[in-house]
Structures are given as C-alpha cells and as structure tokens.
N, CA, C and O of each residue as an XYZ file, in Angstrom:
480
protein
N      44.198     12.832     68.756
C      44.117     14.025     68.245
C      44.413     15.340     69.244
O      43.997     15.165     70.389
N      44.999     16.498     69.018
C      45.197     17.641     69.792
C      44.081     18.491     69.999
O      43.238     18.831     69.168
N      44.166     18.800     71.203
C      42.568     19.399     71.751
C      43.365     20.943     72.519
O      44.197     20.887     73.425
N      42.937     22.009     71.989
C      43.282     23.444     72.467
C      42.100     24.070     73.336
O      41.031     24.270     72.760
N      42.213     24.359     74.555
C      41.291     25.064     75.158
C      41.781     26.313     75.503
O      42.764     26.415     76.237
N      41.015     27.577     74.909
C      41.577     28.946     75.195
C      40.618     29.651     76.368
O      39.539     29.128     76.649
N      40.903     30.412     76.786
C      40.209     31.265     77.966
C      40.708     32.605     78.229
O      41.751     32.843     77.619
N      40.300     33.489     78.910
C      40.491     34.603     79.103
C      40.039     36.017     78.552
O      40.071     37.117     79.104
N      39.678     35.706     77.498
C      39.104     37.102     76.760
C      37.746     37.833     77.258
O      37.038     37.295     78.109
N      37.437     39.020     76.716
C      36.651     39.466     77.551
C      36.527     41.186     76.904
O      37.118     41.655     75.931
N      35.749     41.724     77.643
C      35.528     43.269     77.192
C      36.325     44.022     78.253
O      36.044     43.630     79.386
N      37.125     44.868     78.216
C      37.801     45.857     78.783
C      38.087     47.253     78.200
O      38.266     47.504     77.008
N      38.102     48.102     79.206
C      38.454     49.606     78.745
C      39.971     49.702     78.212
O      40.836     48.870     78.489
N      40.168     50.848     77.400
C      41.489     51.000     76.949
C      42.411     51.441     78.101
O      42.081     52.409     78.786
N      43.523     50.789     78.338
C      44.425     50.981     79.302
C      44.372     49.253     80.355
O      45.270     48.781     81.052
N      43.341     48.841     80.149
C      43.051     47.629     81.120
C      43.878     46.529     80.598
O      44.664     46.681     79.663
N      43.683     45.400     81.230
C      44.525     44.097     81.224
C      43.902     42.846     80.980
O      42.878     42.638     81.632
N      44.223     42.097     80.311
C      43.691     40.476     79.995
C      44.916     39.478     80.201
O      46.061     39.632     79.774
N      44.434     38.463     80.922
C      45.337     37.520     80.279
C      44.846     36.274     79.679
O      43.908     35.696     80.228
N      45.354     35.815     78.658
C      44.683     34.854     77.851
C      45.514     33.477     78.332
O      46.710     33.528     78.621
N      44.797     32.347     78.376
C      45.739     30.774     78.469
C      45.103     30.117     77.398
O      43.988     30.395     76.959
N      45.992     29.079     76.927
C      45.771     28.051     75.922
C      46.409     26.787     76.700
O      47.609     26.735     76.969
N      45.600     25.902     76.992
C      46.015     24.528     77.339
C      45.971     23.278     76.215
O      44.892     22.889     75.768
N      46.924     22.841     75.910
C      47.024     21.714     75.200
C      46.687     20.215     75.521
O      46.907     19.990     76.711
N      46.299     19.299     74.954
C      46.318     18.003     75.299
C      45.984     17.102     74.219
O      45.662     17.567     73.126
N      46.032     15.834     74.425
C      45.835     14.845     73.555
C      47.106     14.116     73.123
O      47.978     13.921     73.969
N      47.270     13.706     71.884
C      48.437     13.112     71.349
C      49.913     13.989     71.407
O      50.515     14.095     70.339
N      50.344     14.447     72.299
C      51.541     15.355     72.372
C      52.579     14.881     73.231
O      52.517     14.852     74.460
N      53.506     14.524     72.544
C      55.007     14.153     72.919
C      55.715     15.313     73.347
O      56.101     15.425     74.510
N      55.909     16.185     72.476
C      56.746     17.356     72.938
C      56.060     18.597     72.045
O      55.783     18.298     70.883
N      55.846     19.569     72.356
C      55.630     21.102     72.246
C      56.763     21.633     71.506
O      57.781     21.656     72.198
N      56.896     22.018     70.453
C      57.959     22.680     69.860
C      57.874     24.090     70.142
O      58.806     24.701     70.665
N      56.485     24.771     69.722
C      56.353     26.152     70.017
C      55.003     26.512     70.128
O      54.176     25.733     69.655
N      54.563     27.720     70.754
C      53.392     27.942     71.145
C      53.223     29.425     70.605
O      54.175     30.198     70.496
N      51.985     29.723     70.297
C      51.857     31.252     70.039
C      50.308     31.701     70.023
O      49.356     30.925     70.100
N      50.249     32.911     69.925
C      49.018     33.578     69.688
C      48.968     34.409     68.585
O      49.944     35.153     68.490
N      47.988     34.525     67.575
C      47.853     35.044     66.527
C      46.471     35.894     66.743
O      45.729     35.614     67.684
N      46.196     36.836     65.923
C      44.792     37.575     66.380
C      44.001     38.050     64.877
O      44.773     38.412     63.990
N      42.797     38.063     64.618
C      42.279     38.774     63.597
C      41.260     39.759     64.000
O      40.285     39.482     64.698
N      41.513     40.831     63.563
C      40.670     41.912     63.783
C      39.447     42.117     63.003
O      39.507     41.364     62.032
N      38.297     42.844     62.994
C      37.341     42.855     62.329
C      37.860     43.316     60.802
O      38.534     44.329     60.615
N      37.476     42.494     59.856
C      37.896     43.051     58.296
C      39.208     43.024     58.145
O      39.728     43.898     57.451
N      39.918     42.129     58.695
C      41.656     42.021     58.661
C      41.999     40.382     58.755
O      41.380     39.464     59.292
N      43.069     40.408     58.111
C      43.699     38.694     58.253
C      44.296     38.637     59.317
O      44.854     39.578     59.882
N      44.203     37.172     59.790
C      45.060     36.717     60.965
C      46.378     36.993     61.084
O      47.049     36.758     60.079
N      46.887     37.387     61.947
C      48.259     38.054     61.976
C      49.138     37.660     63.659
O      48.577     37.657     64.756
N      50.232     37.440     63.459
C      50.993     36.944     64.588
C      50.987     38.145     65.663
O      51.173     39.341     65.441
N      50.726     37.508     66.879
C      50.808     38.608     68.073
C      52.246     38.258     68.716
O      53.168     39.068     68.807
N      52.283     36.894     69.153
C      53.371     36.760     69.794
C      53.656     35.122     69.789
O      52.703     34.344     69.753
N      54.789     34.732     69.820
C      55.078     33.265     69.769
C      56.450     33.095     70.832
O      57.201     34.006     71.181
N      56.517     31.793     71.187
C      57.566     31.321     72.142
C      57.775     29.946     71.950
O      56.886     29.095     71.916
N      59.385     29.693     71.782
C      59.855     28.518     71.221
C      59.661     27.593     72.813
O      59.321     28.105     73.879
N      59.927     26.394     72.620
C      59.984     25.415     73.536
C      61.417     25.580     74.587
O      61.603     25.038     75.677
N      62.173     26.368     73.955
C      63.213     26.943     74.860
C      63.011     28.320     75.495
O      63.885     28.898     76.141
N      61.987     28.717     75.297
C      61.550     30.028     75.934
C      61.889     31.442     75.356
O      61.847     32.505     75.975
N      62.282     31.217     73.867
C      62.498     32.449     73.138
C      61.201     33.013     72.545
O      60.606     32.417     71.647
N      60.741     34.260     73.103
C      59.771     34.776     72.723
C      59.938     35.812     71.201
O      60.961     36.095     70.578
N      58.937     36.086     71.022
C      58.947     36.745     69.491
C      57.670     37.688     69.359
O      56.598     37.098     69.495
N      57.611     39.036     69.121
C      56.285     39.750     69.476
C      56.046     40.747     68.004
O      56.965     41.096     67.263
N      54.897     41.015     67.855
C      54.595     41.919     66.563
C      54.910     43.111     67.109
O      54.616     43.442     68.257
N      55.619     43.900     66.166
C      55.880     45.387     66.843
C      54.760     46.265     67.341
O      54.953     47.314     67.957
N      53.546     45.758     67.028
C      52.175     46.580     67.737
C      52.179     46.367     69.086
O      51.702     47.186     69.872
N      52.794     45.094     69.496
C      52.199     44.560     70.833
C      53.654     44.702     71.659
O      53.405     44.958     72.837
N      54.745     44.636     71.465
C      55.769     45.110     71.886
C      55.911     45.925     73.098
O      55.541     47.097     73.046
N      56.466     45.386     74.324
C      56.165     46.196     75.432
C      55.081     46.257     76.419
O      55.206     46.774     77.529
N      53.959     45.684     75.949
C      52.639     45.523     76.523
C      52.375     44.270     76.826
O      52.072     43.965     77.979
N      52.463     43.236     75.695
C      52.143     41.715     76.019
C      53.453     41.288     76.332
O      54.575     41.674     76.003
N      52.977     40.313     77.115
C      54.253     39.253     77.637
C      53.638     37.756     77.192
O      52.434     37.541     77.335
N      54.330     36.972     76.771
C      54.003     35.543     76.219
C      54.925     34.748     77.356
O      55.991     35.175     77.799
N      54.288     33.508     77.728
C      55.045     32.706     78.659
C      54.589     31.440     78.392
O      53.739     31.466     77.501
N      54.846     30.222     78.861
C      54.723     28.776     78.717
C      55.208     28.350     79.868
O      56.239     28.721     80.429
N      54.158     27.276     80.325
C      54.368     26.275     81.333
C      54.437     24.679     80.389
O      53.543     23.938     79.980
N      55.980     24.616     80.301
C      56.044     23.277     79.646
C      55.267     22.038     80.428
O      54.492     21.338     79.776
N      55.421     21.857     81.414
C      54.950     20.557     82.124
C      53.293     20.559     81.792
O      52.706     19.511     81.525
N      52.657     21.791     81.839
C      51.376     21.806     81.706
C      50.718     21.884     80.183
O      49.498     21.885     80.015
N      51.632     21.947     79.142
C      51.406     22.293     77.896
C      50.453     23.499     77.660
O      49.526     23.524     76.850
N      50.820     24.452     78.466
C      49.950     25.844     78.412
C      50.653     26.963     77.968
O      51.864     26.915     78.188
N      50.222     27.977     77.393
C      50.738     29.144     77.146
C      49.959     30.079     77.554
O      48.781     29.857     77.833
N      50.564     31.361     77.652
C      49.718     32.577     78.354
C      50.050     33.520     77.562
O      50.962     33.310     76.763
N      49.353     34.856     77.594
C      49.392     36.024     76.798
C      49.088     37.143     77.837
O      47.901     37.455     77.935
N      49.921     37.744     78.568
C      49.725     38.954     79.386
C      49.378     40.060     78.729
O      50.305     40.385     77.988
N      48.510     40.759     78.660
C      48.088     41.864     77.609
C      47.879     43.117     78.846
O      47.056     43.196     79.759
N      48.749     43.824     78.524
C      48.596     45.173     79.205
C      48.468     46.402     78.475
O      48.816     46.469     77.296
N      47.981     47.399     79.112
C      47.867     48.819     78.408
C      46.912     48.580     76.933
O      47.026     49.298     75.940
N      46.317     47.844     77.008
C      45.252     47.331     75.832
C      44.675     48.628     75.372
O      44.288     49.508     76.142
N      44.637     48.699     73.972
C      44.201     49.531     73.063
C      43.307     49.325     72.182
O      43.311     48.206     71.668
N      42.270     50.320     71.733
C      41.288     49.673     70.873
C      41.772     48.930     69.710
O      41.176     47.904     69.382
N      42.737     49.315     69.086
C      43.313     48.278     67.998
C      43.667     46.979     68.442
O      43.932     46.164     67.558
N      43.723     46.641     69.541
C      44.115     45.271     69.853
C      42.710     44.307     69.774
O      42.647     43.082     69.667
N      41.658     45.258     69.859
C      40.264     44.254     69.556
C      40.393     43.268     68.105
O      40.490     43.584     66.919
N      40.348     42.022     68.760
C      40.350     40.868     67.926
C      40.017     39.835     68.196
O      39.992     39.740     69.423
N      39.701     38.864     67.676
C      39.486     37.195     68.135
C      41.130     36.747     68.037
O      41.837     36.842     67.033
N      41.520     36.241     69.347
C      42.968     35.755     69.511
C      42.779     34.215     69.382
O      41.846     33.675     69.977
N      43.517     33.606     68.731
C      43.831     32.347     68.246
C      45.118     31.637     68.894
O      46.230     32.111     68.661
N      44.959     30.417     69.766
C      46.154     29.985     70.016
C      46.594     29.111     69.001
O      45.757     28.571     68.277
N      47.913     28.881     68.840
C      48.588     28.140     67.939
C      49.631     27.213     68.669
O      50.501     27.650     69.422
N      49.442     25.853     68.355
C      50.734     24.950     68.930
C      51.305     24.130     67.905
O      50.523     23.365     67.340
N      52.453     24.127     67.560
C      53.297     23.302     67.032
C      53.762     21.873     67.894
O      54.640     22.031     68.741
N      53.427     21.049     67.779
C      53.727     19.676     68.550
C      54.128     18.495     67.963
O      53.726     18.328     66.812
N      54.852     17.585     68.476
C      55.419     16.653     67.969
C      54.889     15.379     68.871
O      54.978     15.403     70.098
N      54.306     14.218     68.119
C      53.452     13.270     68.562
C      54.386     12.207     68.900
O      55.529     12.224     68.443
N      53.902     11.119     69.806
C      54.594     10.079     70.123
C      55.550      9.301     68.912
O      56.686      8.835     68.991
N      54.553      9.371     67.724
C      55.160      8.731     66.508
C      56.054      9.523     65.763
O      56.452      9.057     64.696
N      56.523     10.853     66.197
C      57.173     11.479     65.343
C      56.641     12.616     64.656
O      57.387     13.489     64.211
N      55.381     12.658     64.541
C      54.680     13.705     63.540
C      54.518     15.016     64.023
O      53.834     15.233     65.023
N      55.050     15.850     63.438
C      54.773     17.395     63.729
C      53.747     17.803     62.970
O      53.499     17.531     61.795
N      53.127     18.532     63.793
C      51.950     19.379     63.428
C      51.524     20.574     64.115
O      51.778     20.817     65.295
N      50.745     21.448     63.186
C      50.144     22.366     63.955
C      48.948     22.597     64.224
O      48.159     22.130     63.402
N      48.433     23.245     65.224
C      47.047     22.925     65.714
C      46.518     24.569     66.311
O      47.277     25.461     66.689
N      45.164     24.618     66.258
C      44.685     26.155     66.564
C      43.463     25.847     67.394
O      42.722     24.882     67.208
N      43.339     26.706     68.268
C      42.230     26.885     69.163
C      40.869     27.362     68.360
O      40.627     27.413     67.154
N      40.208     27.636     69.331
C      38.643     27.773     68.701
C      38.751     29.499     68.723
O      37.932     30.091     68.020
N      39.698     30.281     69.480
C      39.686     31.308     69.402
C      38.686     32.235     70.428
O      37.464     32.096     70.486
N      39.430     33.149     71.173
C      38.566     33.957     72.278
C      38.665     35.185     72.042
O      39.785     35.664     71.867
N      37.262     36.161     71.966
C      37.289     37.391     71.730
C      37.829     38.326     72.772
O      37.564     38.128     73.958
N      38.651     39.443     72.347
C      39.179     40.135     73.022
C      38.634     41.544     72.453
O      38.792     41.746     71.249
N      38.007     42.527     73.235
C      37.207     43.802     73.074
C      37.914     44.776     73.692
O      38.330     44.472     74.810
N      38.179     45.896     73.277
C      38.617     47.005     74.047
C      38.011     48.092     73.441
O      38.258     48.562     72.330
N      37.050     48.518     74.411
C      36.427     49.665     74.147
C      35.687     50.581     75.482
O      35.301     49.991     76.491
N      35.585     51.765     75.355
C      35.275     52.486     76.358
C      33.683     52.773     76.157
O      33.070     53.456     76.978
C-alpha cells in the first residue's frame, strides 16, 4: 500500500507564507504526477496545483503567481510554497499522488489533509 504523509499547515495572517510537504512511501516504482487539492468550508475539493514527473506545473487561476509547486523525485516528495496568503485560501489541503507500482499498476492516492487557516 502507498502511504502519504502531509505536513506544514497552520494558522497564518493574511500576506503570510506556509510551505506544505507530502512524502509518499510504500509500493511505488514510479510517480507519474503529484499535486495539491484543497477543500474550503462548505465547498467541493478543487485543484490547487499539480506537477508531472517531468516537472511541468499546473496551477489554479486563484493561486497563480502566489503558490509554487515543486517535487523531489528521489524522495517521492511534493511541496507547495504558499506566499501572499489570503483568507480565501483557507481550506484543508490534500496531497494527491499518481503512482505506478512494481507490477505496473497505476493508482491515485490521497493524503489525510492538512489544515491551512488564513485569518487576522
């Protein structure tokens, strides 16, 4: 089984910064893509940012220019640097990993979520 460990969430003031991390372990041969999704209070879970194994990033318009996604392939870890945070960024952030196993199975996995609260 694949296990994702997320960290880095917390409470910050508007304009502040946080850095989220997500490390994947288990039956992983190759990670195809990694990303972060977020779910604000009373809303559905939406994409925040993704990055392919080749390093191509994709961002939601609402975070573009403020968030930066990166990955360390050797460590099977994805990061989300969040700057200039706004109250509307408040959400539970979930790590998502698409991974290929040793036997060729491709599956998507989710982290437990980490709370990000932006408030004064």
